[in-house]
N, CA, C and O of each residue as an XYZ file, in Angstrom:
344
protein
N     200.435   -117.254     34.084
C     199.283   -117.851     33.425
C     199.005   -117.112     32.126
O     198.999   -115.882     32.091
N     198.779   -117.853     31.083
C     198.509   -117.258     29.771
C     197.075   -116.754     29.712
O     196.157   -117.434     30.170
N     196.878   -115.560     29.147
C     195.535   -114.989     29.086
C     194.944   -115.023     27.687
O     193.755   -114.747     27.526
N     195.735   -115.353     26.664
C     195.221   -115.446     25.296
C     195.178   -116.918     24.892
O     196.042   -117.702     25.284
N     194.156   -117.288     24.100
C     194.056   -118.644     23.586
C     194.335   -118.623     22.097
O     194.553   -117.561     21.514
N     194.328   -119.795     21.483
C     194.584   -119.905     20.048
C     193.530   -119.180     19.215
O     193.827   -118.739     18.105
N     192.325   -119.051     19.720
C     191.237   -118.426     18.966
C     191.161   -116.933     19.213
O     190.115   -116.325     18.983
N     192.252   -116.324     19.679
C     192.290   -114.895     19.969
C     191.256   -114.505     21.028
O     190.635   -113.445     20.955
N     191.093   -115.375     21.995
C     190.203   -115.109     23.115
C     191.054   -114.682     24.302
O     192.163   -115.177     24.502
N     190.526   -113.777     25.066
C     191.219   -113.287     26.252
C     190.511   -113.826     27.492
O     189.302   -113.657     27.650
N     191.265   -114.467     28.358
C     190.674   -114.975     29.585
C     190.378   -113.800     30.517
O     191.215   -112.915     30.698
N     189.181   -113.802     31.105
C     188.753   -112.719     31.985
C     188.091   -113.305     33.227
O     187.668   -114.462     33.234
N     188.007   -112.498     34.269
C     187.247   -112.842     35.463
C     185.859   -112.237     35.298
O     185.730   -111.078     34.904
N     184.822   -113.015     35.598
C     183.448   -112.547     35.398
C     182.670   -112.640     36.706
O     182.765   -113.623     37.441
N     181.900   -111.592     36.973
C     180.927   -111.601     38.054
C     179.587   -111.894     37.395
O     179.131   -111.129     36.545
N     178.952   -113.006     37.786
C     177.703   -113.418     37.151
C     176.643   -113.715     38.197
O     176.939   -114.068     39.338
N     175.410   -113.561     37.771
C     174.251   -113.864     38.600
C     173.668   -115.173     38.098
O     173.316   -115.283     36.924
N     173.560   -116.172     38.975
C     173.049   -117.483     38.593
C     171.638   -117.676     39.125
O     171.321   -117.249     40.235
N     170.783   -118.327     38.318
C     169.436   -118.654     38.733
C     168.494   -117.477     38.758
O     167.634   -117.397     39.634
N     168.633   -116.554     37.812
C     167.816   -115.349     37.754
C     166.706   -115.520     36.731
O     166.985   -115.594     35.535
N     165.463   -115.585     37.166
C     164.277   -115.702     36.317
C     164.468   -116.761     35.236
O     164.826   -117.896     35.548
N     164.237   -116.414     33.981
C     164.335   -117.373     32.882
C     165.762   -117.541     32.367
O     166.021   -118.422     31.547
N     166.677   -116.720     32.828
C     168.073   -116.814     32.418
C     168.872   -117.483     33.539
O     169.055   -116.880     34.597
N     169.351   -118.710     33.334
C     170.056   -119.395     34.420
C     171.382   -118.737     34.812
O     171.855   -118.912     35.935
N     171.980   -117.980     33.883
C     173.229   -117.283     34.181
C     173.246   -115.961     33.429
O     172.922   -115.905     32.243
N     173.629   -114.897     34.133
C     173.717   -113.586     33.500
C     175.015   -112.909     33.937
O     175.173   -112.580     35.113
N     175.955   -112.695     32.994
C     177.181   -111.976     33.350
C     176.867   -110.509     33.651
O     176.173   -109.843     32.883
N     177.384   -110.020     34.770
C     177.137   -108.636     35.192
C     178.308   -107.717     34.881
O     178.116   -106.565     34.494
N     179.530   -108.235     35.051
C     180.735   -107.445     34.775
C     181.896   -108.406     34.561
O     181.818   -109.587     34.899
N     182.978   -107.873     33.990
C     184.188   -108.676     33.821
C     185.405   -107.799     34.044
O     185.332   -106.572     33.980
N     186.529   -108.460     34.310
C     187.782   -107.757     34.537
C     188.890   -108.453     33.753
O     189.098   -109.661     33.865
N     189.587   -107.654     32.963
C     190.747   -108.155     32.229
C     191.946   -108.217     33.165
O     192.007   -107.508     34.170
N     192.881   -109.060     32.825
C     194.094   -109.181     33.619
C     194.830   -107.842     33.630
O     195.070   -107.243     32.582
N     195.180   -107.388     34.819
C     195.901   -106.131     34.961
C     195.005   -104.927     35.169
O     195.489   -103.865     35.563
N     193.705   -105.062     34.915
C     192.781   -103.949     35.135
C     192.472   -103.805     36.615
O     192.413   -104.791     37.349
N     192.279   -102.577     37.041
C     191.940   -102.293     38.426
C     190.425   -102.335     38.619
O     189.939   -102.751     39.670
N     189.693   -101.908     37.610
C     188.234   -101.818     37.707
C     187.546   -102.850     36.831
O     188.088   -103.320     35.831
N     186.330   -103.183     37.247
C     185.490   -104.073     36.453
C     184.877   -103.296     35.295
O     184.656   -102.089     35.392
N     184.605   -104.000     34.203
C     183.874   -103.449     33.075
C     182.447   -103.959     33.191
O     182.219   -105.169     33.181
N     181.486   -103.052     33.299
C     180.095   -103.425     33.522
C     179.420   -103.833     32.221
O     179.565   -103.161     31.200
N     178.682   -104.934     32.265
C     177.866   -105.372     31.139
C     176.597   -104.534     31.154
O     175.851   -104.542     32.134
N     176.353   -103.812     30.068
C     175.203   -102.923     29.982
C     173.914   -103.688     29.703
O     172.875   -103.413     30.304
N     173.992   -104.658     28.780
C     172.788   -105.384     28.378
C     173.136   -106.786     27.906
O     174.124   -106.985     27.200
N     172.325   -107.751     28.297
C     172.431   -109.118     27.794
C     171.535   -109.225     26.575
O     170.318   -109.077     26.684
N     172.130   -109.484     25.404
C     171.374   -109.527     24.154
C     170.855   -110.920     23.833
O     169.700   -111.078     23.437
N     171.704   -111.934     24.001
C     171.320   -113.306     23.659
C     172.265   -114.289     24.331
O     173.399   -113.956     24.676
N     171.771   -115.504     24.507
C     172.616   -116.580     25.029
C     172.440   -117.804     24.145
O     171.337   -118.098     23.686
N     173.537   -118.514     23.912
C     173.498   -119.764     23.160
C     174.471   -120.742     23.793
O     175.375   -120.356     24.534
N     174.270   -122.009     23.488
C     175.185   -123.050     23.954
C     175.694   -123.791     22.733
O     174.911   -124.207     21.879
N     177.019   -123.957     22.650
C     177.664   -124.689     21.570
C     178.355   -125.897     22.181
O     179.044   -125.769     23.193
N     178.179   -127.064     21.580
C     178.868   -128.260     22.046
C     180.015   -128.553     21.107
O     179.815   -128.799     19.918
N     181.226   -128.527     21.655
C     182.437   -128.767     20.870
C     183.169   -129.939     21.511
O     183.739   -129.809     22.594
N     183.148   -131.079     20.837
C     183.805   -132.258     21.375
C     183.243   -132.687     22.727
O     183.994   -133.135     23.593
N     181.955   -132.557     22.912
C     181.321   -132.959     24.158
C     181.436   -131.946     25.286
O     181.005   -132.212     26.408
N     182.012   -130.789     24.998
C     182.169   -129.739     25.999
C     181.214   -128.601     25.668
O     181.186   -128.116     24.537
N     180.445   -128.183     26.641
C     179.499   -127.085     26.433
C     180.213   -125.749     26.575
O     180.911   -125.508     27.560
N     180.032   -124.884     25.584
C     180.508   -123.503     25.641
C     179.278   -122.608     25.664
O     178.515   -122.564     24.700
N     179.092   -121.899     26.763
C     177.961   -120.990     26.911
C     178.398   -119.622     26.406
O     179.361   -119.046     26.913
N     177.693   -119.103     25.409
C     178.073   -117.860     24.746
C     177.037   -116.794     25.073
O     175.837   -116.991     24.883
N     177.523   -115.665     25.565
C     176.669   -114.549     25.952
C     176.996   -113.353     25.069
O     178.100   -112.813     25.139
N     176.047   -112.938     24.242
C     176.194   -111.712     23.455
C     175.738   -110.569     24.347
O     174.602   -110.562     24.822
N     176.618   -109.607     24.575
C     176.331   -108.507     25.494
C     176.764   -107.177     24.884
O     177.530   -107.141     23.921
N     176.265   -106.096     25.456
C     176.795   -104.788     25.125
C     177.494   -104.236     26.353
O     177.087   -104.461     27.493
N     178.553   -103.511     26.076
C     179.359   -102.875     27.118
C     179.565   -101.435     26.679
O     180.372   -101.153     25.793
N     178.826   -100.524     27.308
C     178.931    -99.108     26.939
C     178.669    -98.841     25.477
O     179.346    -98.005     24.878
N     177.711    -99.524     24.881
C     177.386    -99.316     23.473
C     178.143   -100.207     22.511
O     177.789   -100.267     21.333
N     179.165   -100.896     22.966
C     179.958   -101.804     22.117
C     179.464   -103.233     22.302
O     179.145   -103.648     23.416
N     179.402   -103.984     21.200
C     178.997   -105.388     21.254
C     180.212   -106.260     21.541
O     181.288   -106.035     20.988
N     180.040   -107.252     22.403
C     181.097   -108.235     22.620
C     180.477   -109.551     23.044
O     179.276   -109.621     23.307
N     181.292   -110.597     23.112
C     180.839   -111.907     23.547
C     181.669   -112.366     24.727
O     182.888   -112.202     24.753
N     180.991   -112.941     25.697
C     181.648   -113.625     26.793
C     181.311   -115.098     26.657
O     180.157   -115.456     26.420
N     182.323   -115.961     26.807
C     182.105   -117.400     26.707
C     182.525   -118.071     27.996
O     183.541   -117.722     28.597
N     181.714   -119.055     28.416
C     182.024   -119.841     29.595
C     182.278   -121.267     29.159
O     181.421   -121.886     28.527
N     183.454   -121.800     29.490
C     183.838   -123.165     29.149
C     183.448   -124.073     30.315
O     183.975   -123.930     31.419
N     182.524   -125.006     30.071
C     182.005   -125.846     31.154
C     183.020   -126.857     31.678
O     182.858   -127.369     32.785
N     184.061   -127.153     30.905
C     185.060   -128.107     31.389
C     186.091   -127.425     32.275
O     186.378   -127.900     33.374
N     186.646   -126.326     31.808
C     187.695   -125.641     32.579
C     187.125   -124.642     33.569
O     187.839   -124.163     34.449
N     185.823   -124.317     33.431
C     185.148   -123.315     34.264
C     185.772   -121.925     34.112
O     185.758   -121.109     35.033
N     186.321   -121.686     32.916
C     186.972   -120.407     32.622
C     186.068   -119.555     31.736
O     185.294   -120.073     30.931
N     186.182   -118.250     31.900
C     185.458   -117.267     31.092
C     186.433   -116.631     30.100
O     187.598   -116.398     30.422
N     185.937   -116.352     28.882
C     186.744   -115.723     27.840
C     185.983   -114.576     27.197
O     184.775   -114.661     26.975
N     186.697   -113.518     26.904
C     186.177   -112.402     26.122
C     186.569   -112.700     24.684
O     187.755   -112.832     24.380
N     185.580   -112.807     23.791
C     185.875   -113.203     22.418
C     185.738   -112.073     21.417
O     185.992   -112.266     20.228
N     185.345   -110.906     21.875
C     185.286   -109.728     21.017
C     185.615   -108.535     21.879
O     185.229   -108.485     23.047
N     186.317   -107.581     21.324
C     186.734   -106.416     22.092
C     185.564   -105.599     22.573
O     184.558   -105.449     21.879
N     185.709   -105.067     23.780
C     184.697   -104.166     24.348
C     185.271   -102.778     24.393
O     184.599   -101.846     24.834
């Protein structure tokens, strides 16, 4: 299975909390392919939704150990992507 997309996104596995207070989804940690341990999300900074060709992309701006990165959830494929290095 390919883990990189055309937009230089890396497919990752995400542990998320759904239905939490005012945030319907909050990513807690993610794991890159080949990693043994999860990378913990330190802070959720912002969430946005982008519609691209009728497909919702949920974008989560997060910090991971002081580094900023983005996690994206594709509503059609139900896949998560890391779009900035952590």
